[in-house]
ZATI-932541 format. One line per field, with one value per residue: x, y, z of N, C-alpha, C, O in turn; residue number from 1. Coordinates in pm, 1 decimal. Example, Ala and Ser with C-alpha at 12.3 -4.5 7.8 and 13.67 -1.06 7.14 Angstrom:
2
nu: 1319.0_1285.0
nv: -569.0_-225.0
nw: 780.0_708.0
cau: 1230.0_1367.0
cav: -450.0_-106.0
caw: 780.0_714.0
cu: 1320.0_1290.0
cv: -330.0_3.0
cw: 780.0_787.0
ou: 1423.6_1340.9
ov: -331.9_113.8
ow: 846.5_803.9
nr: 1_2
//
This chain:
200
nu: -466.1_-382.5_-609.4_-745.3_-801.7_-614.9_-555.5_-691.5_-602.4_-456.7_-543.1_-773.9_-675.2_-449.6_-509.4_-641.1_-474.5_-309.0_-407.5_-351.0_-170.4_-304.0_-263.9_-325.4_-458.3_-570.2_-419.7_-159.7_183.8_341.9_255.1_231.2_385.5_244.0_209.4_15.1_-78.1_-237.2_-261.3_-350.0_-618.0_-781.7_-752.2_-897.8_-948.2_-845.5_-931.9_-1081.4_-1413.6_-1625.4_-1495.0_-1388.6_-1624.2_-1768.7_-1544.7_-1585.4_-1813.2_-1793.8_-1600.1_-1744.1_-1936.5_-1792.2_-1706.0_-1772.8_-1687.9_-1409.8_-1364.5_-1405.2_-1208.2_-988.0_-1046.6_-1028.8_-745.3_-616.9_-657.8_-539.4_-264.5_-222.9_-257.3_-37.7_184.8_102.2_225.8_488.9_560.8_540.5_731.1_957.4_977.0_1019.7_1259.0_1400.4_1385.7_1418.6_1394.7_1148.3_865.5_658.9_316.5_270.2_22.6_-132.4_0.2_18.2_-287.7_-279.0_-107.5_-238.3_-475.8_-409.3_-318.7_-531.1_-682.0_-526.6_-551.7_-829.8_-830.7_-683.5_-833.8_-1053.8_-945.1_-857.8_-1092.5_-1233.0_-1098.1_-1127.1_-1406.0_-1414.2_-1259.0_-1414.3_-1667.0_-1576.2_-1479.0_-1741.6_-1851.0_-1659.9_-1561.0_-1743.7_-1690.5_-1412.9_-1411.1_-1525.6_-1361.7_-1144.6_-1259.1_-1280.6_-1027.0_-937.5_-1065.1_-996.5_-716.1_-728.5_-867.3_-678.8_-479.9_-269.8_-38.5_6.4_-58.7_105.4_105.8_214.3_241.2_239.6_466.1_638.6_638.8_741.2_1002.7_1056.0_1051.7_1279.3_1338.1_1152.8_1168.9_1036.6_760.2_507.2_443.5_307.0_-22.8_-256.3_-386.6_-516.3_-647.3_-815.5_-979.0_-1114.8_-1264.4_-1415.3_-1585.9_-1725.9_-2065.3_-2267.2_-2231.4_-2237.1_-2431.2_-2535.5_-2421.9_-2563.9
nv: 0.6_13.4_-61.9_-24.1_189.7_374.1_373.3_517.3_787.6_944.5_887.6_971.1_1248.3_1200.1_1102.1_1274.2_1496.7_1391.1_1431.3_1644.5_1852.1_2062.6_2252.9_2583.7_2674.6_2888.0_3080.0_3325.9_3207.2_3304.4_3324.5_3263.3_3005.7_2800.5_2605.8_2343.4_2182.6_1905.3_1724.2_1855.5_1925.6_1763.0_1838.3_1851.1_2096.7_2312.7_2239.9_2131.2_2187.9_2054.2_1781.4_1698.4_1633.6_1453.3_1232.3_1170.6_1055.8_836.0_691.2_648.6_485.9_244.4_187.5_-43.7_-252.4_-170.6_-185.2_-467.0_-587.3_-492.6_-628.1_-895.3_-887.2_-852.6_-1087.4_-1233.9_-1175.1_-1218.7_-1515.1_-1558.5_-1498.4_-1679.8_-1908.3_-1842.8_-1829.0_-2090.6_-2197.7_-2085.4_-2200.6_-2460.2_-2445.5_-2358.8_-2553.4_-2852.1_-3100.4_-3126.4_-3222.7_-3079.1_-3111.2_-3212.7_-3217.1_-3022.5_-2771.0_-2814.2_-2791.4_-2515.7_-2406.8_-2458.4_-2312.9_-2061.7_-2040.7_-2041.2_-1855.5_-1642.5_-1645.6_-1587.9_-1333.1_-1192.7_-1241.8_-1092.9_-829.9_-744.7_-757.2_-569.6_-346.4_-332.0_-281.3_-32.1_121.6_148.9_246.8_485.7_608.9_646.3_815.4_1022.3_1077.9_1268.3_1509.7_1550.7_1577.9_1830.2_1981.8_1969.2_2110.6_2365.1_2428.6_2481.3_2699.1_2880.1_2898.1_2988.9_3264.2_3362.3_3405.5_3205.2_2993.9_2724.1_2484.0_2302.5_1962.3_2010.4_1782.1_1528.9_1568.5_1579.5_1348.3_1189.6_1277.6_1508.6_1794.3_1945.7_2193.0_2498.5_2812.0_3043.3_3121.9_3237.2_3109.6_2878.7_2828.9_2682.0_2772.9_2972.8_2864.8_2668.0_2848.5_2975.3_2774.9_2674.2_2886.8_2903.8_2824.5_2527.0_2270.2_2030.4_1750.5_1526.3_1188.7_888.6
nw: -45.9_-363.5_-624.5_-905.3_-954.2_-1023.7_-1298.3_-1454.3_-1410.2_-1566.9_-1813.6_-1996.3_-2073.5_-2182.0_-2404.7_-2541.2_-2559.9_-2738.2_-2973.1_-3144.0_-3044.5_-3017.5_-3237.7_-3351.6_-3647.8_-3743.1_-3633.6_-3649.9_-3732.6_-3550.9_-3316.0_-2937.2_-2765.8_-2543.3_-2233.4_-2053.9_-1773.8_-1756.6_-1556.0_-1322.6_-1388.8_-1225.2_-969.7_-672.9_-522.2_-675.6_-947.1_-1256.0_-1233.6_-1356.1_-1442.7_-1228.3_-1071.0_-1231.0_-1235.0_-979.3_-953.4_-1107.8_-935.2_-721.0_-786.6_-797.6_-559.2_-387.7_-535.9_-504.3_-253.2_-201.3_-339.9_-210.0_36.9_-69.1_-156.1_106.9_247.4_61.3_105.7_374.9_368.0_219.9_388.5_595.1_476.8_409.5_691.0_754.9_581.4_706.2_947.6_898.5_792.2_1001.2_1188.5_1075.0_1208.3_1314.2_1175.0_928.4_836.4_536.8_389.9_518.0_418.4_123.7_101.0_193.3_3.0_-233.3_-186.0_-185.4_-450.2_-576.3_-496.1_-559.2_-850.0_-874.2_-748.8_-935.1_-1183.9_-1091.9_-1047.0_-1285.8_-1436.8_-1306.1_-1364.1_-1647.0_-1659.8_-1528.2_-1694.4_-1908.7_-1806.3_-1732.0_-1969.1_-2087.7_-1885.1_-1863.4_-2106.3_-2297.0_-2108.3_-2132.7_-2410.8_-2430.0_-2288.7_-2452.5_-2674.5_-2553.3_-2507.5_-2752.6_-2794.1_-2629.0_-2682.3_-2925.6_-2850.8_-2688.6_-2863.3_-2875.4_-3029.5_-2997.8_-2772.6_-2523.3_-2356.9_-2037.1_-1835.8_-1969.5_-2107.6_-1935.9_-1824.9_-2023.3_-2011.9_-2168.5_-2065.6_-1869.0_-1751.3_-1674.5_-1752.9_-1760.3_-1594.6_-1688.1_-1910.2_-1832.7_-1822.7_-1695.7_-1445.6_-1558.9_-1775.1_-1658.8_-1490.1_-1684.1_-1819.9_-1589.2_-1546.5_-1779.4_-1913.2_-1821.4_-2071.8_-2151.5_-2135.2_-1812.1_-1799.8_-1756.9
cau: -403.3_-451.2_-653.1_-747.0_-861.2_-518.0_-514.8_-765.8_-565.9_-443.3_-570.9_-835.5_-626.8_-320.7_-577.8_-698.5_-351.4_-204.6_-463.2_-297.7_-120.4_-380.2_-232.5_-426.7_-416.7_-602.6_-358.6_-16.4_269.5_449.2_189.5_308.3_345.8_242.7_199.5_-88.8_-64.9_-362.8_-297.5_-409.6_-747.3_-835.7_-727.7_-1009.8_-938.8_-814.2_-904.0_-1221.1_-1514.6_-1703.2_-1415.6_-1385.0_-1768.4_-1767.3_-1454.4_-1616.6_-1934.5_-1762.7_-1551.4_-1860.2_-2015.6_-1695.8_-1656.8_-1798.9_-1579.1_-1279.2_-1367.6_-1423.3_-1077.3_-895.3_-1081.8_-958.6_-606.5_-567.3_-664.8_-421.6_-135.2_-216.7_-240.6_116.3_246.0_121.6_295.2_625.7_592.1_571.5_854.1_1077.4_960.7_1062.3_1419.4_1451.0_1385.8_1422.2_1390.2_1016.2_809.5_521.2_224.4_255.0_-129.7_-155.2_115.6_-40.8_-399.3_-261.9_-62.5_-351.7_-599.0_-318.7_-311.7_-663.9_-717.1_-435.4_-608.1_-957.2_-782.5_-622.5_-939.5_-1154.9_-866.6_-865.8_-1245.1_-1283.2_-1001.2_-1195.5_-1543.2_-1390.3_-1230.1_-1544.6_-1759.1_-1508.2_-1503.9_-1887.9_-1898.7_-1571.3_-1558.8_-1805.1_-1637.9_-1275.7_-1439.1_-1575.9_-1240.5_-1082.8_-1308.2_-1261.7_-879.2_-919.1_-1139.0_-896.5_-612.0_-785.2_-889.4_-535.6_-380.1_-160.0_-41.3_8.4_-82.5_147.5_62.4_339.7_213.3_289.2_584.6_723.3_659.3_857.4_1147.6_1096.9_1081.1_1380.2_1290.8_1088.6_1233.5_914.9_627.8_403.6_392.7_221.0_-152.3_-301.7_-486.8_-583.2_-733.2_-921.8_-1079.9_-1194.4_-1350.4_-1516.5_-1660.9_-1846.2_-2207.5_-2240.9_-2251.7_-2241.5_-2529.9_-2489.9_-2418.3_-2619.8
cav: -75.8_50.7_-177.8_-30.6_327.9_491.8_351.5_634.1_907.7_1022.4_827.5_1061.3_1352.9_1165.0_1059.3_1431.7_1566.7_1299.1_1434.9_1743.6_1932.9_2176.0_2371.8_2670.4_2697.5_3014.1_3191.1_3331.8_3118.7_3377.7_3333.8_3217.7_2858.8_2774.6_2469.4_2328.2_2067.4_1828.9_1651.2_1966.0_1918.5_1679.8_1855.1_1874.9_2253.0_2393.3_2175.4_2148.2_2114.3_1925.8_1678.9_1637.7_1561.9_1312.2_1124.2_1115.5_968.8_675.6_635.8_629.7_354.4_119.8_187.7_-186.5_-337.7_-150.7_-280.9_-628.8_-649.2_-475.6_-763.8_-1045.9_-860.9_-856.4_-1235.5_-1300.5_-1130.2_-1317.0_-1651.3_-1576.2_-1459.4_-1808.5_-2014.0_-1782.7_-1851.4_-2224.7_-2219.7_-2039.9_-2300.5_-2588.3_-2402.4_-2332.6_-2663.7_-2945.1_-3219.0_-3095.7_-3225.2_-3010.4_-3202.0_-3190.8_-3220.3_-2871.1_-2701.4_-2844.6_-2735.5_-2371.5_-2368.5_-2482.1_-2207.9_-1938.7_-2024.9_-2031.2_-1709.4_-1561.8_-1634.5_-1503.3_-1180.0_-1133.2_-1209.4_-981.8_-694.9_-733.4_-715.0_-430.2_-226.1_-301.3_-217.0_110.9_201.1_171.8_345.3_632.7_660.1_676.0_931.8_1126.5_1095.8_1377.5_1621.3_1552.3_1624.6_1967.2_2014.6_1983.4_2222.5_2492.5_2439.8_2536.4_2827.4_2959.9_2924.3_3109.1_3372.6_3434.4_3402.0_3097.1_2902.7_2608.6_2449.7_2153.5_1914.3_1962.9_1660.3_1413.1_1593.2_1535.0_1207.9_1176.7_1345.6_1629.3_1890.9_1957.9_2309.3_2578.6_2947.1_3152.4_3070.7_3269.6_3022.1_2798.2_2875.7_2594.4_2834.7_3087.0_2774.4_2622.6_2952.0_2995.9_2657.8_2665.7_3020.0_2871.1_2779.2_2385.4_2221.2_1866.0_1669.0_1441.1_1087.0_806.1
caw: -156.4_-492.1_-721.9_-1059.9_-1033.1_-1056.3_-1440.1_-1517.9_-1355.2_-1678.2_-1958.0_-2106.6_-2104.3_-2247.9_-2525.9_-2597.7_-2586.2_-2833.0_-3105.6_-3235.3_-2984.9_-3006.1_-3319.9_-3429.3_-3795.8_-3771.9_-3538.0_-3713.7_-3662.3_-3467.5_-3187.4_-2833.4_-2748.8_-2376.7_-2140.1_-1941.6_-1698.8_-1743.9_-1419.7_-1240.3_-1413.5_-1133.2_-816.4_-594.6_-485.7_-796.7_-1075.9_-1333.8_-1143.8_-1412.6_-1462.2_-1073.7_-1037.8_-1340.2_-1179.5_-825.1_-994.7_-1149.2_-834.7_-645.4_-838.5_-774.5_-411.4_-341.2_-599.3_-484.2_-124.1_-204.9_-394.2_-95.1_112.5_-103.8_-129.4_242.5_263.0_8.5_205.2_508.0_359.9_209.0_519.9_651.1_386.9_469.9_834.5_762.0_548.0_806.9_1077.9_858.6_787.6_1136.9_1259.9_1004.5_1285.5_1331.4_1034.5_896.0_767.2_396.1_366.5_576.7_322.6_17.7_109.3_195.7_-145.4_-337.3_-163.5_-207.1_-594.6_-610.9_-449.5_-646.9_-961.1_-843.2_-743.3_-1084.9_-1271.7_-1038.4_-1065.3_-1451.3_-1487.2_-1241.4_-1430.9_-1762.2_-1651.8_-1451.9_-1798.7_-2009.1_-1771.2_-1733.7_-2107.1_-2098.0_-1812.2_-1869.0_-2253.3_-2303.3_-2039.0_-2202.8_-2535.8_-2407.5_-2254.9_-2573.8_-2735.6_-2470.1_-2494.3_-2864.0_-2797.9_-2515.4_-2774.3_-3034.3_-2800.4_-2626.7_-2981.4_-2884.1_-3191.9_-2964.4_-2617.4_-2498.9_-2237.0_-1960.9_-1760.3_-2033.1_-2163.0_-1812.7_-1816.2_-2158.8_-1997.3_-2259.9_-2001.4_-1781.2_-1654.1_-1747.8_-1691.5_-1763.4_-1533.6_-1723.1_-2013.7_-1769.7_-1830.1_-1661.6_-1383.8_-1638.3_-1851.7_-1553.3_-1446.3_-1819.8_-1828.1_-1494.1_-1558.4_-1867.8_-1858.5_-1863.3_-2206.2_-2159.2_-2016.6_-1737.9_-1848.6_-1687.4
cu: -484.7_-510.4_-654.9_-770.2_-724.7_-476.0_-579.7_-707.6_-536.1_-474.9_-648.0_-768.1_-504.9_-374.3_-595.3_-612.9_-268.4_-283.9_-379.4_-212.8_-164.6_-322.1_-328.1_-402.3_-459.8_-536.5_-226.5_91.5_356.5_373.5_264.8_273.3_347.5_206.4_78.4_-74.3_-202.6_-369.8_-370.7_-538.2_-834.9_-821.3_-844.1_-1040.2_-965.6_-832.9_-1037.0_-1326.0_-1606.8_-1615.2_-1398.7_-1504.4_-1786.6_-1687.8_-1498.5_-1742.8_-1918.4_-1699.1_-1649.5_-1921.9_-1919.4_-1658.1_-1668.9_-1690.7_-1437.8_-1262.8_-1346.5_-1252.5_-966.3_-902.2_-991.3_-814.1_-538.8_-567.2_-536.0_-272.0_-135.8_-189.3_-80.6_214.7_256.1_228.2_426.6_661.8_620.5_682.8_991.1_1080.0_1032.0_1210.1_1479.2_1472.8_1336.0_1369.5_1222.5_932.4_654.4_428.2_218.1_95.2_-169.1_-107.7_31.6_-181.9_-390.5_-199.8_-190.7_-475.2_-534.0_-326.3_-428.6_-712.6_-633.3_-504.0_-756.1_-925.9_-761.5_-767.3_-1026.4_-1077.3_-914.1_-1008.3_-1287.2_-1219.4_-1068.3_-1313.6_-1522.9_-1347.0_-1363.3_-1646.5_-1695.3_-1490.9_-1650.8_-1901.2_-1777.5_-1552.7_-1618.2_-1755.3_-1517.6_-1328.9_-1487.8_-1456.6_-1154.2_-1123.5_-1269.9_-1142.1_-846.5_-973.0_-1060.0_-761.2_-623.3_-805.5_-776.6_-447.5_-257.7_-169.2_-40.7_7.0_-28.3_107.2_186.6_351.3_278.5_436.4_680.7_758.9_771.1_985.0_1195.1_1125.3_1167.3_1344.3_1219.9_1120.0_1123.5_782.6_498.7_371.8_313.9_79.6_-257.7_-413.9_-575.8_-702.4_-850.2_-1030.3_-1176.3_-1286.7_-1434.8_-1626.4_-1762.7_-1960.2_-2192.0_-2313.2_-2270.6_-2346.1_-2487.7_-2495.5_-2453.9_-2561.0
cv: -14.9_-46.0_-129.8_115.4_425.1_471.9_494.0_777.0_999.8_959.1_896.4_1188.0_1320.3_1140.5_1185.9_1501.8_1495.4_1347.4_1515.7_1844.7_2085.7_2295.1_2447.0_2711.6_2851.9_3132.5_3211.0_3248.9_3190.7_3403.8_3230.6_3067.5_2856.0_2650.4_2465.2_2202.9_2007.5_1761.2_1734.7_1952.5_1868.8_1709.5_1899.9_2032.2_2322.5_2340.7_2225.2_2088.4_2004.2_1784.1_1591.1_1553.2_1460.7_1223.4_1096.5_1042.2_842.9_618.9_557.9_495.5_226.2_116.7_28.2_-252.6_-323.1_-213.6_-402.0_-675.3_-584.7_-596.6_-886.9_-1015.7_-876.4_-1029.8_-1311.8_-1261.8_-1220.5_-1454.4_-1659.7_-1589.0_-1583.5_-1911.3_-1950.2_-1843.9_-2021.2_-2289.4_-2186.9_-2144.8_-2419.5_-2567.5_-2419.3_-2448.6_-2803.6_-3086.0_-3213.5_-3119.9_-3135.4_-3100.2_-3130.1_-3140.6_-3056.9_-2760.4_-2702.8_-2766.0_-2535.6_-2307.3_-2343.0_-2348.7_-2081.0_-1906.7_-1998.9_-1896.4_-1615.2_-1503.4_-1557.5_-1351.6_-1114.3_-1117.1_-1101.1_-834.9_-650.0_-682.2_-563.4_-302.1_-210.7_-241.6_-60.3_188.2_239.4_275.5_507.0_694.2_713.5_816.5_1047.7_1169.5_1238.9_1495.5_1649.6_1628.0_1782.9_2052.8_2070.7_2109.0_2362.2_2520.3_2530.8_2681.1_2900.4_2979.1_3038.5_3251.5_3439.3_3450.2_3316.1_3007.3_2742.1_2580.5_2319.4_2116.3_1895.5_1848.3_1547.7_1442.5_1558.0_1419.5_1150.8_1209.6_1440.8_1770.8_1873.8_2056.9_2424.0_2737.2_3055.6_3090.9_3125.6_3183.9_2919.0_2860.6_2790.4_2685.7_2913.3_2973.8_2721.7_2700.7_2986.4_2888.9_2656.2_2789.7_2993.5_2797.2_2616.0_2367.6_2086.9_1796.1_1564.3_1296.2_970.9_658.6
cw: -280.8_-565.4_-876.3_-1053.5_-1095.7_-1228.0_-1527.3_-1473.4_-1474.0_-1810.5_-2045.5_-2145.4_-2194.4_-2387.0_-2606.8_-2633.5_-2682.1_-2967.2_-3198.9_-3178.6_-2982.4_-3104.0_-3373.9_-3568.3_-3830.0_-3712.8_-3630.3_-3627.7_-3591.2_-3328.9_-3061.9_-2813.0_-2594.2_-2351.3_-2045.4_-1896.8_-1662.0_-1616.5_-1297.6_-1252.3_-1290.1_-1002.0_-787.5_-546.1_-599.1_-948.1_-1153.8_-1270.5_-1225.7_-1420.6_-1322.2_-1040.6_-1103.7_-1279.7_-1043.1_-861.9_-1029.4_-1026.9_-757.3_-663.7_-818.8_-646.3_-353.5_-393.3_-536.1_-311.3_-112.8_-249.6_-295.3_1.5_58.7_-102.8_-3.2_283.3_194.8_57.8_309.5_473.1_290.2_317.5_589.9_583.7_421.7_594.9_836.0_731.9_608.8_909.6_1030.9_845.4_888.4_1203.4_1175.1_1069.7_1308.3_1206.4_1040.5_828.1_624.4_327.1_386.5_469.3_182.8_-8.3_113.5_61.3_-202.8_-323.3_-193.2_-378.3_-652.3_-604.6_-538.3_-801.6_-962.3_-829.0_-883.8_-1172.1_-1228.5_-1074.1_-1225.4_-1494.9_-1427.8_-1332.8_-1605.3_-1765.7_-1596.1_-1596.0_-1893.0_-1951.4_-1762.0_-1850.2_-2129.4_-2039.0_-1844.8_-1990.4_-2268.2_-2228.8_-2096.9_-2325.6_-2533.4_-2359.5_-2345.0_-2671.6_-2696.6_-2507.7_-2641.3_-2881.9_-2726.9_-2617.5_-2861.0_-2971.3_-2741.1_-2746.9_-2965.1_-2996.6_-3131.6_-2798.1_-2609.2_-2379.3_-2122.8_-1874.0_-1845.4_-2103.0_-2043.8_-1792.2_-1926.8_-2111.4_-2080.5_-2184.6_-1897.1_-1686.3_-1729.2_-1685.9_-1692.7_-1711.7_-1589.7_-1831.0_-1972.4_-1754.1_-1778.9_-1568.1_-1450.1_-1727.0_-1755.0_-1525.8_-1598.7_-1819.5_-1736.8_-1480.3_-1700.3_-1822.7_-1937.1_-2008.8_-2247.9_-2055.0_-1941.3_-1809.4_-1747.3_-1697.5
ou: -606.1_-436.4_-582.2_-756.3_-728.3_-386.2_-533.9_-771.8_-582.0_-415.8_-615.5_-803.2_-462.8_-298.7_-565.1_-633.1_-156.6_-234.8_-341.0_-174.9_-100.4_-326.8_-415.9_-312.0_-406.2_-571.7_-185.6_93.6_462.3_414.5_340.6_163.8_440.5_169.8_44.8_-57.8_-270.3_-480.6_-432.3_-602.5_-940.7_-863.7_-901.1_-1155.6_-1070.6_-770.7_-1092.9_-1337.9_-1650.0_-1676.5_-1396.0_-1500.6_-1824.3_-1744.3_-1450.0_-1774.0_-1994.3_-1730.6_-1644.9_-1950.9_-1968.3_-1569.3_-1580.2_-1605.7_-1361.3_-1165.1_-1275.9_-1191.0_-852.4_-803.1_-909.5_-742.8_-420.1_-474.4_-462.8_-176.3_-41.6_-104.9_-11.8_304.1_361.6_302.3_493.0_768.9_707.8_736.5_1100.5_1189.1_1102.2_1286.4_1587.6_1571.5_1229.3_1312.8_1173.5_931.2_569.7_484.2_172.4_69.5_-220.0_-183.1_-16.0_-199.5_-465.1_-226.0_-242.7_-542.5_-607.3_-335.9_-439.1_-773.3_-684.7_-510.6_-784.6_-987.3_-811.5_-807.3_-1072.4_-1139.9_-981.5_-1031.0_-1350.4_-1273.9_-1060.8_-1341.2_-1609.2_-1390.6_-1393.3_-1699.7_-1754.3_-1485.4_-1669.3_-1943.8_-1814.5_-1527.8_-1538.8_-1777.5_-1496.6_-1288.9_-1484.3_-1449.0_-1098.7_-1045.3_-1236.9_-1124.7_-762.3_-933.2_-1050.3_-710.3_-558.5_-764.7_-771.7_-340.4_-154.2_-269.8_-79.3_66.3_-83.3_73.8_248.7_463.3_366.0_508.5_792.5_868.4_867.6_1081.5_1313.4_1206.5_1138.1_1321.7_1237.8_1088.2_1134.7_710.2_391.1_250.6_247.5_68.4_-368.7_-530.4_-693.1_-821.9_-968.6_-1147.1_-1295.4_-1404.9_-1550.0_-1730.3_-1864.1_-1963.7_-2140.5_-2413.4_-2311.2_-2340.8_-2398.4_-2589.4_-2375.7_-2610.6
ov: 0.6_-144.4_-182.5_171.8_514.1_537.7_552.6_877.3_1113.8_997.0_897.9_1238.1_1404.5_1154.7_1194.2_1578.1_1540.5_1309.3_1474.5_1932.0_2187.9_2412.7_2393.9_2792.8_2923.0_3249.6_3109.5_3227.8_3133.4_3483.6_3138.0_3016.2_2903.1_2579.5_2559.0_2111.3_2043.6_1739.8_1686.0_1961.7_1923.4_1632.9_1981.4_2074.1_2380.2_2382.6_2331.7_1967.5_1898.7_1678.9_1469.1_1438.4_1361.0_1116.2_997.9_954.9_750.3_503.2_437.4_414.4_113.4_36.7_-16.5_-305.9_-417.2_-273.2_-450.1_-771.3_-630.2_-657.1_-954.1_-1103.3_-908.5_-1080.9_-1400.9_-1336.2_-1298.2_-1516.0_-1760.1_-1672.7_-1620.1_-1983.4_-2034.0_-1901.9_-2071.7_-2383.7_-2235.7_-2176.0_-2481.8_-2657.1_-2477.0_-2457.3_-2857.7_-3171.1_-3325.8_-3025.6_-3131.5_-3176.0_-3017.9_-3054.9_-2984.2_-2667.1_-2598.3_-2694.0_-2454.3_-2195.4_-2232.6_-2301.4_-1988.3_-1795.1_-1943.0_-1837.0_-1513.1_-1390.8_-1475.4_-1263.4_-1011.0_-1010.1_-1021.7_-740.2_-555.0_-587.8_-473.4_-195.6_-107.7_-159.1_24.3_301.4_351.5_365.2_613.3_817.0_820.3_913.9_1165.1_1288.9_1331.4_1600.5_1768.5_1743.4_1848.7_2173.3_2180.3_2184.6_2453.1_2635.6_2620.2_2761.9_3014.3_3091.1_3142.8_3350.0_3562.3_3508.7_3341.7_2957.6_2648.7_2650.9_2225.2_2198.4_1789.4_1813.5_1477.8_1352.2_1510.9_1378.2_1078.9_1166.9_1473.0_1851.3_1781.7_2032.8_2433.3_2764.4_3153.3_3019.7_3077.9_3180.8_2859.9_2947.5_2824.4_2678.1_2927.7_3001.3_2738.6_2662.0_3017.7_2923.6_2636.8_2784.0_3061.1_2724.4_2584.3_2425.2_2044.3_1790.9_1496.4_1288.1_955.0_567.7
ow: -294.3_-569.1_-960.6_-1162.1_-1180.7_-1280.6_-1625.4_-1504.5_-1481.3_-1911.6_-2164.2_-2252.2_-2273.8_-2483.0_-2725.8_-2728.0_-2706.9_-3073.5_-3308.4_-3256.7_-2958.4_-3067.9_-3441.7_-3588.6_-3915.1_-3727.1_-3686.6_-3506.5_-3564.9_-3244.6_-3090.8_-2835.8_-2528.7_-2445.0_-1973.1_-1977.3_-1565.8_-1567.2_-1202.8_-1147.8_-1258.8_-915.5_-860.0_-537.2_-627.4_-1045.8_-1127.6_-1251.1_-1179.2_-1403.1_-1306.4_-996.3_-1042.2_-1257.8_-987.6_-780.9_-1000.6_-999.4_-732.4_-575.7_-824.4_-616.8_-280.8_-322.0_-515.0_-266.1_-24.2_-203.2_-305.5_42.5_121.5_-54.0_2.8_346.0_237.7_36.3_325.7_538.2_308.5_329.6_641.6_650.5_482.6_612.9_906.6_790.0_580.3_957.3_1110.6_881.3_896.9_1276.5_1204.0_1001.3_1320.8_1127.2_1129.7_748.9_603.1_242.5_301.1_441.9_138.4_-106.5_59.0_17.4_-218.6_-414.8_-227.9_-429.5_-761.6_-693.7_-584.0_-851.0_-1049.5_-889.1_-928.4_-1218.1_-1310.6_-1121.7_-1265.2_-1570.5_-1483.1_-1361.6_-1672.3_-1852.9_-1619.5_-1616.8_-1934.1_-2016.9_-1780.7_-1855.6_-2187.7_-2101.0_-1849.2_-2006.4_-2251.0_-2289.0_-2120.6_-2340.9_-2637.4_-2383.5_-2336.6_-2729.2_-2772.7_-2547.3_-2650.2_-2965.8_-2772.6_-2618.9_-2870.3_-3032.8_-2739.6_-2731.1_-3026.6_-3047.3_-3202.0_-2716.4_-2666.2_-2293.9_-2114.6_-1836.5_-1794.3_-2145.5_-2064.5_-1754.0_-1901.1_-2174.7_-2091.7_-2230.3_-1820.8_-1567.8_-1850.7_-1570.2_-1618.7_-1781.2_-1553.7_-1852.3_-2057.6_-1667.7_-1819.6_-1607.1_-1415.6_-1738.2_-1783.9_-1528.6_-1598.9_-1818.7_-1775.9_-1414.5_-1718.2_-1723.5_-2044.3_-2051.0_-2356.0_-1932.2_-1992.0_-1888.7_-1653.6_-1631.1
nr: 1_2_3_4_5_6_7_8_9_10_11_12_13_14_15_16_17_18_19_20_21_22_23_24_25_26_27_28_29_30_31_32_33_34_35_36_37_38_39_40_41_42_43_44_45_46_47_48_49_50_51_52_53_54_55_56_57_58_59_60_61_62_63_64_65_66_67_68_69_70_71_72_73_74_75_76_77_78_79_80_81_82_83_84_85_86_87_88_89_90_91_92_93_94_95_96_97_98_99_100_101_102_103_104_105_106_107_108_109_110_111_112_113_114_115_116_117_118_119_120_121_122_123_124_125_126_127_128_129_130_131_132_133_134_135_136_137_138_139_140_141_142_143_144_145_146_147_148_149_150_151_152_153_154_155_156_157_158_159_160_161_162_163_164_165_166_167_168_169_170_171_172_173_174_175_176_177_178_179_180_181_182_183_184_185_186_187_188_189_190_191_192_193_194_195_196_197_198_199_200
//
């Protein structure tokens, strides 16, 4: 069951790429426009090593929180199923009364557990976002700086985020694979010496 981790999947890169689309004012306007798929940065096999390591660090810190939420969610689903079964039994055989106290107790328990789950889920999400910002923020800033260096070095006038454009329905098809420089940039970034100190 997904709890709160998925909210960070593209959160930081979305913020980065919303800044300026990486226009290079020092590059002639006739420079090439290329695209990069920022979602690929988190690919464990072919992504940005520093980003993947930082993401794993945050995820590891929330392993227990995630497990606790899953356990609570499973209990909530089981209780919901019990209530549905009682409802089905009542509908199937109205002549056999069901103890209203039993039903009310389970309904109250379900509502209470539902509130608890929602509170814990929202709390976990907020804490995960804050921690991700602390740990991944410096890494994404380093990626942004490197993208600008990469664009200048290659003579690109602009780098666009294909992942966000695809989400917005802007990209329908790309006729030239050469304009996708994701792999090239990942290799460029991974080959650079570490510049961002680890955040604790």
